[in-house]
C-alpha positions as CSV (number, residue, x, y, z in Angstrom):
1,M,133.3,-36.5,7.5
2,R,131.5,-33.2,7.4
3,L,134.2,-30.6,8.0
4,G,131.7,-27.8,8.1
5,S,130.6,-28.9,11.6
6,F,134.1,-28.7,13.1
7,L,135.3,-25.2,12.3
8,P,135.6,-22.7,15.2
9,F,132.8,-20.3,15.8
10,L,134.7,-17.2,17.1
11,L,133.0,-14.2,18.6
12,V,133.7,-12.0,15.7
13,V,133.0,-14.5,12.9
14,G,129.6,-14.6,11.2
15,A,127.8,-17.9,10.9
16,N,128.1,-17.8,7.1
17,A,131.7,-18.8,7.6
18,L,130.5,-22.2,8.7
19,A,128.6,-23.5,5.7
20,F,130.3,-25.7,3.1
21,Q,128.7,-27.4,0.2
22,H,129.0,-31.1,-0.6
23,A,128.9,-33.0,-3.9
24,K,125.5,-34.7,-3.3
25,V,122.6,-33.2,-5.2
26,S,119.3,-32.7,-3.4
27,A,115.9,-33.1,-5.0
28,P,114.3,-29.9,-6.4
29,I,111.7,-28.3,-4.1
30,N,108.7,-26.1,-4.8
31,N,109.3,-22.7,-3.2
32,R,106.0,-21.1,-2.1
33,L,106.5,-17.5,-1.0
34,D,102.8,-16.5,-0.6
35,S,102.7,-17.4,3.1
36,L,105.0,-14.6,4.3
37,Q,106.2,-11.2,3.1
38,V,109.0,-8.9,4.1
39,V,107.4,-6.1,6.2
40,G,110.6,-4.5,7.5
41,E,114.4,-4.6,7.7
42,F,117.2,-3.9,10.2
43,E,120.9,-4.0,10.0
44,H,123.0,-7.2,10.1
45,T,125.0,-8.3,13.1
46,D,128.5,-9.7,13.3
47,T,127.4,-12.7,15.5
48,S,124.1,-13.5,13.6
49,Q,122.5,-13.4,17.0
50,V,120.2,-10.8,18.5
51,I,118.0,-10.4,21.6
52,F,114.8,-8.5,22.2
53,G,113.4,-6.3,25.0
54,D,112.0,-3.0,26.2
55,T,114.6,-1.9,28.6
56,D,113.5,1.8,28.9
57,H,109.9,0.7,29.5
58,D,108.4,3.1,26.9
59,G,106.4,0.4,25.2
60,M,108.6,0.4,22.1
61,N,110.4,-2.8,21.4
62,E,114.1,-3.0,21.0
63,I,116.6,-5.3,19.2
64,F,120.1,-5.7,20.7
65,L,123.0,-6.7,18.4
66,R,126.7,-6.4,18.0
67,A,127.7,-4.4,14.9
68,T,130.9,-3.1,13.4
69,T,131.4,0.6,12.4
70,P,132.9,1.5,9.1
71,E,136.2,2.0,10.9
72,G,136.1,-1.6,12.0
73,V,135.2,-0.9,15.7
74,G,132.8,-3.4,17.4
75,V,129.9,-1.7,19.2
76,L,126.6,-2.7,20.9
77,R,123.6,-1.2,19.1
78,I,120.1,-0.9,20.4
79,L,117.5,-0.6,17.7
80,E,114.1,0.8,18.8
81,Q,110.8,0.3,17.0
82,Q,109.4,3.5,15.7
83,D,105.7,4.5,15.2
84,T,106.1,3.3,11.6
85,G,106.9,-0.2,12.8
86,Q,110.5,0.0,11.5
87,F,113.6,-0.1,13.7
88,A,116.2,2.7,14.1
89,V,119.4,3.0,16.2
90,S,118.6,4.6,19.6
91,F,121.8,3.7,21.5
92,E,125.4,2.8,20.8
93,G,127.7,1.5,23.5
94,A,130.7,-0.6,24.3
95,N,132.1,-3.5,22.3
96,L,130.2,-6.4,23.7
97,I,127.8,-9.2,22.6
98,P,124.3,-9.0,24.1
99,L,122.9,-12.3,25.4
100,A,119.8,-11.5,27.5
101,V,117.8,-8.7,29.0
102,G,115.5,-8.5,32.0
103,D,115.5,-7.3,35.6
104,A,117.8,-9.9,37.2
105,D,118.0,-8.1,40.6
106,Q,114.3,-7.1,40.5
107,D,115.0,-3.5,41.4
108,G,112.8,-2.1,38.5
109,K,115.8,-1.1,36.4
110,S,116.6,-3.2,33.3
111,D,119.7,-5.4,33.2
112,L,121.6,-6.5,30.1
113,V,123.7,-9.7,30.2
114,A,126.5,-9.6,27.7
115,Q,129.8,-11.3,26.8
116,I,133.1,-9.6,26.7
117,G,135.9,-12.0,25.8
118,T,135.7,-14.9,28.2
119,R,133.5,-13.2,30.8
120,L,129.8,-12.4,31.4
121,V,129.0,-8.8,32.3
122,V,125.8,-7.2,33.5
123,F,125.0,-3.6,32.5
124,E,122.2,-1.8,34.4
125,S,120.0,1.1,33.5
126,H,120.4,4.3,35.6
127,D,116.6,4.4,36.1
128,E,113.5,2.7,34.8
129,E,113.4,4.9,31.7
130,S,116.9,4.5,30.3
131,F,118.9,1.9,28.4
132,P,121.4,-0.3,30.3
133,S,124.7,1.5,30.2
134,S,126.5,1.1,33.5
135,Q,128.5,-2.0,34.3
136,A,127.3,-3.5,37.5
137,W,128.9,-7.0,37.6
138,Q,131.3,-9.3,35.8
139,S,131.8,-13.0,36.1
140,P,135.1,-15.0,36.4
141,P,136.5,-16.2,33.0
142,I,134.3,-18.9,31.5
143,S,134.8,-19.4,27.7
144,S,135.6,-17.4,24.6
145,G,133.0,-19.3,22.6
146,L,129.7,-17.4,21.9
147,G,127.2,-18.2,24.7
148,Y,123.5,-18.1,25.1
149,D,121.7,-16.9,28.2
150,E,118.3,-16.5,29.8
151,I,117.3,-14.6,33.0
152,V,114.9,-16.9,34.8
153,D,114.1,-18.6,38.2
154,T,114.7,-22.3,37.5
155,D,114.7,-23.4,41.2
156,S,111.5,-21.5,42.2
157,D,113.1,-19.7,45.1
158,G,111.9,-16.3,44.0
159,R,115.5,-15.2,43.0
160,L,116.3,-14.8,39.4
161,E,119.3,-16.5,37.8
162,I,121.5,-16.0,34.8
163,V,121.7,-19.3,33.0
164,H,124.6,-19.3,30.6
165,R,125.2,-22.0,28.1
166,F,128.8,-22.1,26.7
167,W,131.3,-24.2,24.8
168,A,134.6,-25.2,26.4
169,G,135.5,-28.5,24.6
170,E,131.9,-29.6,25.3
171,T,128.5,-28.0,25.9
172,R,128.0,-27.0,29.5
173,F,126.0,-24.4,31.5
174,V,126.6,-22.3,34.6
175,I,124.1,-20.6,36.8
176,F,124.7,-17.3,38.6
177,E,121.9,-16.4,41.1
178,C,121.2,-12.8,42.1
179,Q,121.4,-12.4,45.9
180,T,121.1,-8.7,46.4
181,D,121.2,-5.6,44.2
182,N,123.9,-6.3,41.5
183,T,125.3,-9.2,43.4
184,Y,125.5,-12.6,41.8
185,I,126.8,-16.0,43.2
186,Q,127.6,-19.0,41.1
187,R,125.2,-21.7,42.2
188,F,125.8,-24.5,39.7
189,L,128.2,-25.7,37.0
190,S,127.0,-28.7,34.9
191,P,129.4,-31.6,35.3
192,P,131.8,-32.4,32.5
193,Q,130.8,-35.2,30.1
194,E,133.5,-37.5,28.7
195,P,133.8,-36.4,25.1
196,Q,133.3,-39.2,22.6
197,G,133.8,-39.5,18.8
198,L,133.6,-36.2,17.1
199,A,133.7,-34.1,20.3
200,K,136.9,-35.9,21.4
201,L,138.6,-35.1,18.1
202,H,137.5,-31.4,18.0
203,Q,137.2,-30.2,21.6
204,S,138.9,-26.9,20.9
205,E,137.3,-26.2,17.5
206,Y,133.5,-26.4,17.7
207,S,130.9,-24.2,19.2
208,P,127.2,-25.0,18.9
209,W,124.7,-22.9,17.1
210,T,122.1,-21.4,19.3
211,G,118.4,-21.8,18.9
212,D,115.6,-19.6,20.1
213,D,115.4,-20.9,23.6
214,L,117.4,-22.6,26.4
215,V,114.9,-22.9,29.3
216,F,111.4,-24.5,29.0
217,D,108.7,-26.1,31.1
218,L,108.0,-29.0,28.9
219,D,106.2,-31.2,31.4
220,E,104.2,-28.3,32.9
221,D,105.2,-29.1,36.4
222,G,106.1,-25.5,37.3
223,Q,109.9,-26.4,37.2
224,P,111.6,-25.1,34.1
225,E,114.0,-27.5,32.3
226,I,117.4,-26.5,31.0
227,V,118.1,-28.3,27.7
228,L,121.5,-28.9,26.0
229,G,122.6,-30.4,22.8
230,D,126.2,-31.3,22.0
231,L,128.6,-32.2,19.2
232,D,128.4,-36.0,19.9
233,G,124.6,-35.9,19.3
234,N,123.4,-36.1,22.8
235,V,120.3,-34.3,24.2
236,R,120.5,-33.6,28.0
237,I,117.8,-32.1,30.2
238,Y,118.3,-30.7,33.7
239,E,115.8,-29.7,36.3
240,S,115.9,-28.4,39.8
241,P,114.7,-30.7,42.6
242,A,115.3,-28.1,45.4
243,D,116.6,-24.7,46.1
244,D,120.1,-24.1,44.6
245,A,120.2,-27.7,43.2
246,W,120.0,-29.0,39.7
247,E,120.3,-32.5,38.3
248,L,120.2,-34.4,35.0
249,I,116.8,-35.9,34.5
250,F,116.9,-37.1,30.9
251,A,119.6,-38.0,28.3
252,D,119.3,-39.4,24.8
253,S,121.8,-40.2,22.1
254,T,120.4,-39.2,18.8
255,G,123.0,-40.8,16.5
256,L,123.5,-37.4,14.9
257,S,126.4,-34.9,15.2
258,A,126.3,-31.2,16.2
259,V,122.8,-31.4,17.8
260,D,121.3,-27.9,18.4
261,I,118.2,-27.1,20.5
262,M,115.9,-25.3,18.0
263,S,112.9,-24.3,20.1
264,G,110.0,-25.7,22.1
265,G,107.7,-25.3,25.0
266,V,104.6,-25.0,22.8
267,D,102.0,-27.5,21.7
268,T,102.2,-27.3,17.9
269,D,100.4,-30.5,16.9
270,G,97.2,-30.1,19.1
271,D,97.6,-33.1,21.3
272,G,97.8,-31.1,24.5
273,T,101.5,-31.7,25.2
274,R,104.4,-29.4,24.6
275,E,107.2,-30.3,22.2
276,L,110.9,-29.8,22.0
277,F,112.5,-29.5,18.6
278,V,116.2,-30.4,18.1
279,A,118.2,-30.8,14.9
280,G,121.6,-32.1,13.8
281,D,123.7,-33.7,11.0
282,D,123.4,-37.3,9.9
283,N,127.0,-38.0,8.9
284,I,126.1,-41.3,7.2
285,N,123.4,-40.0,4.8
286,Y,124.6,-36.3,4.9
287,D,121.0,-35.3,5.8
288,R,119.8,-32.6,8.2
289,T,117.5,-34.3,10.7
290,V,114.9,-32.9,13.1
291,F,113.8,-34.9,16.2
292,V,110.7,-33.9,18.2
293,Y,110.4,-34.8,21.9
294,Q,107.5,-34.7,24.2
295,P,107.2,-35.4,28.0
296,D,105.5,-38.8,28.7
297,G,105.4,-38.0,32.4
298,D,107.0,-35.9,35.0
299,R,110.8,-35.7,34.3
300,S,110.5,-38.3,31.5
301,F,110.6,-37.6,27.7
302,V,110.0,-39.6,24.5
303,R,110.8,-39.0,20.8
304,V,107.6,-38.6,18.9
305,G,108.5,-37.2,15.4
306,T,111.4,-36.9,13.0
307,W,112.1,-35.8,9.4
308,T,115.1,-35.1,7.2
309,Y,116.2,-32.7,4.5
310,F,119.4,-32.6,2.4
311,D,120.5,-29.0,1.9
312,N,123.9,-29.7,0.3
313,A,125.7,-28.2,3.3
314,S,126.7,-28.7,6.9
315,G,127.2,-26.3,9.7
316,P,124.9,-24.2,11.9
317,L,121.1,-24.6,12.1
318,A,118.5,-22.5,13.8
319,G,114.8,-22.7,14.6
320,A,111.8,-21.0,16.2
321,I,108.1,-21.6,16.8
322,A,105.8,-19.0,15.2
323,R,102.1,-18.3,15.6
324,L,101.5,-16.9,12.1
325,E,97.8,-16.3,12.5
326,P,95.5,-16.0,15.5
327,G,93.6,-19.2,16.1
328,E,96.0,-21.2,13.8
329,A,98.3,-23.9,15.0
330,P,101.9,-22.7,15.5
331,H,104.5,-23.4,12.8
332,F,108.0,-24.8,13.3
333,V,110.4,-22.6,11.4
334,W,113.7,-24.3,10.5
335,R,116.7,-22.5,9.1
336,V,118.9,-24.7,7.0
337,Y,121.5,-23.6,4.4
338,Q,120.2,-20.7,2.3
339,Q,116.5,-21.2,3.2
340,L,113.7,-21.2,5.8
341,R,111.5,-24.2,5.9
342,L,108.1,-23.8,7.6
343,Y,106.4,-26.9,9.0
344,A,102.9,-27.4,10.4
345,A,101.3,-30.4,12.1
346,R,98.9,-32.4,10.0
347,S,98.0,-34.6,13.0
348,P,99.5,-35.4,16.4
349,G,103.1,-36.5,15.8
350,Q,103.1,-35.6,12.1
351,W,104.5,-32.4,10.6
352,V,104.5,-31.4,7.0
353,L,106.3,-28.8,5.0
354,K,104.1,-25.8,4.2
355,S,106.5,-23.4,2.5
356,V,110.1,-22.5,1.7
357,I,111.7,-19.1,1.7
358,P,115.2,-18.8,0.1
359,S,118.1,-16.5,1.1
360,S,121.8,-16.9,1.0
361,A,122.6,-14.2,3.6
362,H,120.3,-14.9,6.6
363,F,121.0,-17.1,9.5
364,A,119.6,-17.0,13.1
365,V,115.8,-16.9,13.2
366,Y,113.4,-15.7,15.9
367,A,109.6,-15.4,16.2
368,R,108.1,-12.5,18.1
369,D,104.9,-10.5,18.0
370,L,106.6,-7.1,18.5
371,N,103.9,-5.1,16.6
372,R,101.3,-6.8,18.9
373,N,98.8,-7.6,16.1
374,G,98.2,-11.2,17.1
375,R,100.6,-12.5,14.4
376,D,104.2,-13.4,15.1
377,E,106.8,-11.8,12.9
378,I,109.8,-13.9,11.9
379,Y,113.1,-12.0,12.4
380,W,115.6,-13.6,10.1
381,V,119.0,-12.2,11.0
382,S,121.7,-11.4,8.4
383,G,125.3,-12.1,9.0
384,T,126.5,-10.4,5.8
385,R,127.2,-6.7,5.7
386,T,125.8,-6.3,2.2
387,R,122.4,-7.6,3.3
388,A,119.8,-6.3,5.8
389,S,118.1,-8.6,8.3
390,W,114.5,-9.3,7.3
391,I,111.2,-9.1,9.2
392,L,108.6,-11.4,7.7
393,E,104.9,-11.6,8.5
394,R,101.8,-13.3,7.2
395,P,100.2,-10.8,4.8
396,T,96.8,-9.2,5.6
397,L,94.1,-10.8,3.5
398,P,91.3,-8.8,1.9
399,T,88.8,-10.7,4.1
400,D,90.5,-9.4,7.2
401,V,89.3,-5.9,6.5
402,E,85.8,-6.3,5.0
403,E,82.9,-4.5,6.7
404,V,85.1,-3.1,9.5
405,P,83.3,-0.6,11.8
406,A,84.5,3.0,11.6
407,E,85.8,3.1,15.1
408,P,87.2,0.6,17.7
409,L,84.7,-0.6,20.3
410,A,86.7,0.4,23.4
411,R,89.9,2.1,24.3
412,T,90.8,1.3,27.9
413,V,92.0,-1.7,29.9
414,R,92.6,-2.0,33.6
415,V,94.9,-4.6,35.2
416,V,94.4,-5.5,38.9
417,P,96.6,-5.9,40.8
418,S,99.8,-4.7,39.2
419,P,102.4,-5.6,40.4
420,S,101.0,-9.1,41.1
421,R,102.2,-12.2,42.7
422,G,99.2,-14.3,41.8
423,Q,96.0,-14.0,39.8
424,V,95.7,-11.0,37.5
425,T,92.3,-9.7,36.4
426,V,92.0,-7.7,33.1
427,Y,89.0,-5.3,33.0
428,L,87.6,-3.6,29.9
429,D,85.1,-0.7,29.8
430,A,81.5,-1.5,28.9
431,G,81.9,-0.4,25.3
432,I,83.1,-3.9,24.3
433,A,80.2,-5.8,25.9
434,K,78.5,-8.3,23.7
435,H,81.4,-8.5,21.3
436,A,83.9,-11.3,20.6
437,A,87.5,-10.2,21.5
438,E,90.9,-11.8,21.8
439,L,93.5,-11.1,24.4
440,T,97.3,-11.6,23.7
441,V,100.0,-11.2,26.4
442,V,103.6,-10.9,25.4
443,D,106.7,-10.7,27.6
444,A,109.3,-7.9,27.4
445,A,111.1,-9.9,24.7
446,G,108.0,-10.1,22.5
447,R,107.3,-13.8,23.1
448,L,103.6,-14.8,23.3
449,V,102.8,-16.2,26.7
450,Q,99.0,-16.1,26.8
451,Y,96.3,-16.1,24.1
452,Q,92.6,-16.2,24.9
453,V,89.4,-15.6,22.8
454,R,86.1,-15.1,24.4
455,Q,82.7,-13.5,24.0
456,V,82.8,-10.5,26.4
457,R,79.6,-9.9,28.4
458,A,78.5,-6.7,30.0
459,D,78.3,-8.3,33.4
460,Q,81.7,-10.1,33.1
461,P,84.0,-7.7,31.1
462,A,87.2,-9.4,32.2
463,W,89.9,-12.0,31.7
464,I,91.6,-13.9,34.5
465,L,95.4,-14.5,34.0
466,P,97.3,-17.1,36.1
467,A,100.3,-14.8,36.9
468,Q,101.7,-17.3,39.3
469,R,102.7,-19.4,36.2
470,L,104.5,-16.4,34.6
471,R,108.1,-15.5,35.2
472,P,108.8,-12.2,37.0
473,G,108.8,-9.3,34.6
474,I,106.8,-6.8,32.6
475,Y,104.1,-8.1,30.2
476,F,102.2,-6.2,27.5
477,L,98.5,-6.9,26.9
478,R,96.6,-6.3,23.7
479,V,92.8,-6.7,23.2
480,A,91.7,-7.0,19.6
481,D,88.2,-7.1,18.1
482,A,86.9,-9.6,15.6
483,F,88.7,-7.7,12.8
484,G,92.1,-7.9,14.4
485,R,92.1,-4.2,15.3
486,S,93.5,-3.1,18.7
487,I,90.7,-2.3,21.1
488,A,92.8,-1.7,24.2
489,T,96.3,-2.1,25.5
490,G,97.8,-2.4,28.9
491,R,100.7,-3.5,31.0
492,A,101.1,-5.9,33.9
493,T,104.1,-6.5,36.2
494,V,104.7,-9.9,37.8
495,V,106.9,-10.1,40.9
496,R,107.9,-12.8,43.3
């Protein structure tokens, strides 16, 4: 029995308290550190969980985390990216745990969803250029276990919801939908599942580790899926069939324990279908195991890949999908005990280990292109006060900067219309005509949502973006030349 999987994950306890070594010895591995390098640092967080955004709309990315002062007082800290690319504290607020940011009531002012004790709270900005600092709403009591949230429209009715995953003897989720300004109504609570095996024995003790995502559109039908893992090893996927309705569309028993949803919603193996990565513990062989799922039709999914690794431990896992280089297939980044393991697809349905990065102090892992250079950075969060969190990125190669022209080819970008409910057209000035260029679009949390490369022509200096497939919010656009340098930047707003 793997005791590390059953210890409580309290709101003020770092994830490092959940890892325990076993007697079995794993085979040696070859650590290759040349694929990534540390390009920045930021402070640790008590919960080993952070969120990203740009709530004051100044174009500078932010990291939200819960920290503890030297006097032992818990505080919310907002770290803002500086011109140097590093992060510095820009705001310090109440003792709460940040879970999601966005504009849930679509009034142009940013909202922060956070957890205080057993309740969710929403803090709103005073105006479009300030941090969220005024409490606007709070939920009824839900659970004291650390939750995970997204602000999204999962039933396609044009109103945004707070989707909150929580632990209360089992993994469940609740949906609060925004009706009017700062007014939220509970629309759904996932039904209880009869705990079996491990979950039945440890209903009051376990809280699942959170991955990088909760809501996806895996089958690309325009209806996002809500994905849950649980202590008994089950994967459950919900989808909305109609306004204010949600139903279970898929369930699979993995045979593992403590299954966590790592990441997904991206095609990493080049077969044209998006994957979902989940991971858990094999209590028979004491291995960590990854399962990869793909849709095999609308509202239907199949397991297409698996691999194992023995890390001499049990407890929380984390994962993310990172595009480390423009034009390169994304990597699956898997955090196990004291290391990151980076996997890339060799062929459809086959992933191979590419590199290993060791650390004894870092836990949750996220992939974001916050410096908007076309390469995702990996944000590896520290839960130990004596160690800073790391920002890792693929190093710039000498060939990336050979024969670079002295000046960029263009400087302006125009987005029409903005705000937009449908198609968005991106115009460049004529200075970039006859040159290859790449367009990247990231959301307010730094996640890549569009990537296009094309030969720009003088008579067609534009990209077409299907904004109707994007969630409401603010998106940042970056156009780069063939040398990876920023040619132009812009911003688009999508509304419903």
